[in-house]
N, C-alpha and C positions, 0 to 999 in steps of 0.2 A: 460206959459211953456208947450210946446208940446213934447210928448215922441217920441223918435226915434224908439224904438223897440216895438213890439207888446206885450202889457201887459194885461192879462185877469183878470177880477174881476167878481166873481159870486155875484149877488145881489138877495137875497132870501127874500120874504116878505109874510105876511099873507094878507087876502083879505078884511080887513076893510078899510074904506074910507081914514082914516088918513095915513095908511101904503101905500096905492096905490098912494096917493098924494106925500108922501115922496119919494117913489120909483121913480116916474117920475122926481122929482126935482134932486135927487141924480144921476140918470143915465145921465141926461142932463149935469150936471156939470162934471161928470167923463169922458164922451165922449169928452167934450171940452178940457179936459186935455190930451186926446189921449188914454185913456184906452178903452179896448174892453169889452163890456158887452154882453155875450152870451144869447141867448133865452133860452137854456137849460143848466143845470149844467155841467160845464166843469172841468174835473179832472186835467187839466193843468193850472188852474187858480192859481194866487199867493195869493189871498185873498178871503174869504167868508164874505160878509156883510149881516147880518141878520136884517131885519126890522120888528119890532113887540115888543112883550113882552118876558118874560122869557120862556113862553110856546112855542112861535115860535122858539126861539133859540134851545130848547131841541128837538123839532120835527125835525128841520133841521139837527141836529147832528145825530139823529137816522136814518133819511131818507137817508142820504148820508154815513151812516155806519162809523161814527167816522173818518172822513178824516184827513190827515196830513196837509191840507191847513189851515192856521190860520183863526180864526173867529174874527170879531168885530161886535158889535150890536148897532143899532140905535133904541132908545126906543120910541115906540108909544103905549105902553101898560100902565100898572099900576105901579107895583113895579120896574121892570126893573133892577134887580140886575146884570144880565149878560149883559144887554144892556146899555153901558156906555155913548153913544153919544146921545144928544138931537137933534131933527130935526133942530132947529135953529142954531146949531153949525156945520153944515155939511161943510161949507167953511173952518173953522178952522181945522176940521178933515182931509180934503183932503190935506191941506197945510202941516200939520204935517206928514201925511203919505208919501207924496212925498219927504219930507226932512228927512225921516227915524227917526223922532223924537218920538220914541216909543221903548218899549221892548216887546219881545215875552215871555209870561209866559206859562208854562205847567200846565195843569189841570189833576190831578190824577182821575182815574175812579175806579169803583168797578166792579169786575167780579164775577158772580155766576156760579157755575157748579151744575146744577140741575139733580139729578139722580132719575129715576123712577124704577119700577120693570123690565122695558124692555129696557130703553135707558138713555142716558145722554145728556143734552143740555147746551149750554153756553149763558149767557146773560151779557150785559154790561150796566152800568148806569153811568150817569154824576152826578146826585144829590144823588140818593139813590135807593136801592132795598128793598121793604117792603114785609114781610110775614104777611098775614092777614087771617082771617077766612072768608069763603064764606057766604054771607048773614048775616054779622055781628056776626057770631058764634065765641065763645071763642075758641082759639087755645091752644094746649098743645104741648110744644116743649122741647126737650133736647138740651141744648146749650153747645158747647165745644170750648175752646180756645187752639189752638195748640195741640189738642188731649186730653186736660185736661177738665174734666167736670166742667162747671161753675154753671149752674142752671137748675132746672126743672121748666120751665116757663109756666105760665097760664095767659091768658089775651087776649086783642084784637089783639096783634101781636107785632112784633119788626121791627124797622127800622135799616138798615145797611147803613150808610151814608158816603159819601166822605167829605173831608175838605170843598170843594166848596159847597157841598150840606148841610153843617152843618147849614147854615142860612135859609134853606128851611123848609120842613116838619119836619125835626129833631128839629129845633129851636122852631117851633110851638108846638112841643110835649114835650118840657122841656129839650131837649138835649143841649150840650155845643157848643159854636162857636169855630171852629178850623181854624187857619190861613191856607190859601190854599197851601202854600209851604210845609206844614208838611205832610209826607207820612203816613197816618193813616186811619183806619176805626173806626166808632163809632156805638156801639149797643145802641139803645134807645128803652126802653119798651113802649108799648101802653097799658095803663090801666092795669098794672100788678096786679095779685091777689096773696096774700100770705096766705097760710093755712097750715094745717098739711100735706097735700098731696103735695103742690107745694110751693116752696120757690123762689120767683122772686125778682130780684133787682128792686128797685124803681127808680133808677137813671141811667143815661147813663154810658157806659164804653168805654174808648178810647183804641184801640188796635194798636200796631205798624203794619205798612203795610206789613211786611214780615211774619207775623204770620197769619195762616188761621183761620177763624171762621167757625165752622160746626154746622148746625142745623138739628136735626132729629125729625120729627113729631112722636108722639105716633102712633102706628100702626093703631088703630081704628079711628084715626083722619086724616089719610094721604090724604083722598079725600075731606077734608074740607078746604084745603089750597089754598089761592089765592096769586099769585106773582104780585106785582105792581112795574114796572120799570119806574122811572121818570114820574109817573102818568098813564102809560099804563098798563092795567090789562091783565094778562096771566094766563091761567088755565092749569095745568098738572094733569093727573090722576096718582094715586099710587106713590106719591113722597116718597122716602125713605131717601134721604139725600140732603142737600144743603150746598155747601162750598163757602165761600166768600174770595176773595183775592184782593190785589191791583195789577193789571196786568201791564206788561211792556208798553202796549199800552196807549197812552195819547192823548188828544187833546190840542190845543194851541189857545191862543187869544192874541190880541194886547192890550197893556196897555200904555196909553198916559200920565199917571200921577202916580208917585210912591206912592202917598197918596190916590189913588182912593179907595182902599179897606176900609180904615178907614173912609174916607168921606162917602162912601156908607153905612157903618154900622150906622153912626150917622144920615144921612139924611133919611134912609129908616126905621129905627127902633126906633129912639129916638125923 
């Protein structure tokens, strides 16, 4: 079957040998079906195919600034929770895509508004945004939910994760798994300390998406804070307040199997 109209697909890959080989095979097959594969990322494409592991997927989303073009992943990495297609199933994937045998699912993000003594900055995460101490220092944080004081936290830090990110760093740190269609954020403590001075929850807390989470570092610790967004470290001086919300902005990906989420959970973790 050859396409009559010009249809563009971006193919993004990392540079290990398996990904390069998969890229060449995939591009050849797509071109034979009439698809156009640009040399550089094209904002007019109908689909982004990301070849690699979960890290490659996250890097692509951030690099292209959370595009509205749907994603699908081909797994040449290890865990591959985002990357649903195996290289040996490329022909089946192309056939299903051309027959529109899929659904498009939205992925909720986490947005942080980071205010310093001089300015405010916005950051978006797919999996999570983490507040940690620089050089493994203990952090001291005041945490509020919808303006209500929750805890005076002391420990290695806190993870604010999305539902899709609940199976990543959050899960490894003892957080709960949240189904991706639920619009929530989850606060998961990292090595919390409870003492007479600090009372920290030892388990994760799930918060409805429309309710803001606010974190304020104690004044004398404001320059010991490190922000980690989907594994990327960012340092701001003189942080006074960080607010987390679920933004209207989302990304989307193709789902070719309604049972993929549960199958992934079982195959990757059990």
